C-alpha positions in Angstrom: -32.2 -13.6 -157.5 -33.8 -10.7 -155.6 -31.7 -8.1 -153.7 -33.2 -9.5 -150.5 -32.0 -13.0 -151.4 -28.6 -11.8 -152.4 -28.3 -9.9 -149.1 -29.2 -13.0 -147.1 -26.6 -15.1 -148.9 -24.0 -12.4 -148.2 -24.8 -12.3 -144.5 -24.6 -16.1 -144.3 -21.3 -16.2 -146.2 -19.8 -13.6 -144.0 -21.1 -15.3 -140.8 -20.2 -18.9 -141.8 -16.6 -18.4 -142.8 -15.4 -14.7 -142.8 -11.7 -15.6 -142.9 -12.1 -17.7 -146.0 -14.2 -15.0 -147.6 -11.6 -12.4 -147.0 -8.8 -14.6 -148.2 -10.7 -15.3 -151.4 -11.4 -11.6 -152.0 -7.7 -10.9 -151.4 -6.7 -13.6 -153.9 -8.9 -12.4 -156.7 -8.2 -8.7 -155.9 -4.4 -9.5 -156.3 -5.1 -11.0 -159.7 -7.2 -7.9 -160.7 -4.7 -5.3 -159.5 -1.8 -7.2 -161.1 -3.6 -7.4 -164.4 -5.1 -3.9 -164.5 -3.3 -1.8 -161.9 -4.9 0.2 -159.1 -6.7 2.5 -161.5 -7.9 -0.1 -163.9 -9.1 -2.8 -161.4 -12.8 -2.7 -160.8 -14.4 -3.7 -157.5 -17.5 -4.8 -159.4 -15.4 -7.4 -161.2 -13.8 -8.6 -158.0 -17.2 -8.9 -156.4 -18.5 -10.9 -159.3 -15.5 -13.3 -159.4 -15.7 -13.9 -155.7 -19.5 -14.3 -155.7 -19.8 -11.6 -153.1 -20.8 -7.9 -153.4 -19.2 -4.5 -153.3 -21.0 -3.9 -150.0 -19.3 -7.0 -148.5 -15.9 -6.0 -149.9 -16.3 -2.5 -148.4 -17.5 -4.1 -145.1 -14.1 -5.9 -144.9 -11.7 -3.4 -146.4 -13.4 0.0 -146.2 -12.8 1.1 -149.8 -11.0 0.2 -153.0 -7.8 1.7 -151.7 -8.2 -0.2 -148.5 -8.5 -3.4 -150.5 -5.4 -2.5 -152.5 -3.4 -1.8 -149.4 -4.5 -5.1 -147.9 -3.2 -6.8 -151.1 0.1 -4.9 -150.8 0.4 -5.8 -147.1 -0.2 -9.4 -147.8 2.4 -9.5 -150.5 5.1 -7.9 -148.3 4.1 -10.0 -145.3 4.9 -13.1 -147.4 8.5 -12.1 -148.1 9.2 -10.6 -144.6 7.8 -13.9 -143.0 10.1 -15.9 -145.3 13.1 -13.9 -144.2 12.3 -14.3 -140.5 12.0 -18.1 -140.8 15.5 -18.6 -142.4 17.2 -19.2 -139.1 20.0 -16.8 -140.2 21.1 -16.0 -136.7 22.4 -19.6 -136.3 24.5 -19.5 -139.5 28.0 -18.0 -140.0 27.7 -14.5 -141.4 28.8 -15.3 -144.9 26.5 -18.2 -145.1 23.6 -16.2 -143.6 24.2 -13.4 -146.2 24.3 -15.8 -149.1 21.1 -17.5 -147.9 19.3 -14.2 -147.5 20.3 -13.2 -151.1 19.4 -16.5 -152.5 16.0 -16.5 -150.8 15.3 -13.0 -152.1 16.2 -14.2 -155.6 13.9 -17.2 -155.3 11.1 -15.3 -153.9 11.1 -12.7 -156.6 11.5 -15.3 -159.3 8.6 -17.4 -158.0 6.3 -14.4 -157.2 6.1 -12.2 -160.3 2.8 -10.8 -159.0 4.8 -9.3 -156.1 7.2 -7.7 -158.6 4.2 -6.4 -160.6 2.5 -5.0 -157.6 5.6 -3.1 -156.4 6.1 -1.8 -160.0 2.5 -0.5 -160.0 2.9 1.2 -156.7 6.0 2.9 -157.9 4.0 4.3 -160.9 1.8 5.9 -158.2 4.9 7.1 -156.4 4.0 5.0 -153.3 1.1 7.4 -152.5 -1.0 4.5 -151.2 1.9 2.7 -149.4 2.7 5.9 -147.5 -0.7 5.6 -145.8 0.0 2.2 -144.4 1.5 2.1 -140.9 1.6 -1.7 -141.3 3.9 -1.6 -144.3 6.1 1.0 -142.7 6.6 -1.0 -139.5 6.8 -4.4 -141.2 9.7 -3.5 -143.5 12.0 -2.4 -140.7 12.5 -6.1 -139.9 14.7 -6.8 -143.0 17.0 -3.9 -142.1 17.4 -5.4 -138.6 18.2 -8.8 -140.1 20.8 -7.3 -142.5 22.3 -5.2 -139.7 22.8 -8.2 -137.4 24.5 -10.2 -140.2 26.8 -7.4 -141.0 27.8 -6.8 -137.4 28.6 -10.4 -136.9 30.6 -10.4 -140.1 32.6 -7.3 -139.1 33.2 -8.9 -135.7 34.7 -12.1 -137.0 36.5 -10.4 -140.0 34.3 -12.0 -142.7 33.2 -8.6 -144.0 35.5 -5.7 -144.5 33.5 -3.0 -146.3 31.3 -0.8 -144.1 28.0 -0.4 -145.8 24.6 1.1 -144.8 22.2 -1.8 -144.3 19.5 0.1 -146.3 22.0 0.5 -149.2 22.8 -3.2 -149.1 19.1 -4.1 -149.0 18.7 -1.9 -152.1 21.5 -3.7 -153.9 20.1 -7.1 -153.1 16.5 -6.1 -154.1 17.6 -4.3 -157.2 19.5 -7.3 -158.7 16.9 -9.8 -157.8 13.9 -7.6 -158.8 15.2 -6.4 -162.1 15.5 -9.8 -163.8 11.8 -10.4 -163.1 10.4 -6.9 -163.7 12.4 -6.5 -167.0 12.6 -10.0 -168.2 10.4 -9.4 -171.2 12.1 -6.3 -172.5 15.5 -7.6 -171.6 14.7 -10.9 -173.2 13.4 -9.3 -176.4 16.5 -7.0 -176.8 19.1 -9.7 -176.1 17.2 -12.8 -177.1 17.6 -14.5 -173.8 14.9 -16.4 -171.9 15.4 -15.2 -168.3 12.9 -17.8 -167.2 15.2 -20.7 -168.2 16.5 -22.8 -165.3 20.1 -22.6 -166.5 20.0 -18.8 -166.5 18.3 -18.7 -163.1 21.0 -20.8 -161.6 23.7 -18.7 -163.2 22.2 -15.4 -162.2 21.6 -16.5 -158.6 25.3 -17.5 -158.3 26.4 -14.2 -160.0 24.3 -12.1 -157.6 25.4 -13.9 -154.5 29.1 -13.9 -155.5 29.0 -10.2 -156.5 27.5 -9.0 -153.2 29.8 -11.2 -151.0 32.8 -10.0 -152.9 31.7 -6.4 -152.4 31.5 -7.0 -148.6 34.8 -8.7 -148.4 36.8 -5.9 -150.0 37.5 -2.4 -148.6 35.7 0.5 -150.1 37.4 2.2 -153.1 35.5 5.4 -152.4 37.7 8.6 -152.5 38.1 10.3 -149.1 
C-alpha cells in the first residue's frame, strides 16, 4: 500500500466513524500503557494494532502524553461515574457508606488495569496527572459524596468519629487498592490466592466492617 493510499484510508476512517476510531485507540493504548508503562509504550505499536497511524493518533490526542492522559481520564471517569450512579443519597448513611466501600472494592477487583495505571502514574510522581484539569475537577466529586454521607451520619447519630473526608477516601482506596496492586507479592509470601472468590468475600466484609466500626466509635487521638 502506498503512502497516498494509506492516507486516503485514514481520512475515510476518521470521517466515517471518528468516535469508534478514538474509542478503539483508547482501548489498545490502555493495554499498551498497562503492559509497558508510559515510557515503554510505543505509539507505533498502538497505530499498528489499531490499523491507524501515528498521524491520526496525534490528530486526536496531540501527543503520546495526550493519549496517556486520555487513558487516565477514561479510567477515572469509569469509577467516578459508577459512584455517582449508586443512588447513595436515598440510602440511610450506614448503608450508603457500606455500599460505597463495597463498590470501590468491586471496581478495583474487576479492573486491575485501573490499579496498574494508577501505580504507573505514581512511579512518575503524578507528573502527567498534574497537567490534567479534567482529572483535578472530576475527582472532587467523590469527596463531595463522602462528605454528604458523613454529614447525614453525624446528624442522625449513625457516625460518631469526626474524620476528614479526604482521609476517609484514602482509607477506603488504600484497603481496596492494595489487595489488587500487591496480590502477586502478597500471595507469593503468604501462599494465598487473593483472586479466590472466598477470600474476596471475606476481604470485602472485613474492609466494610472495619471502616464502619471506625466511624461508629469516638477518636482515641490524644488531645
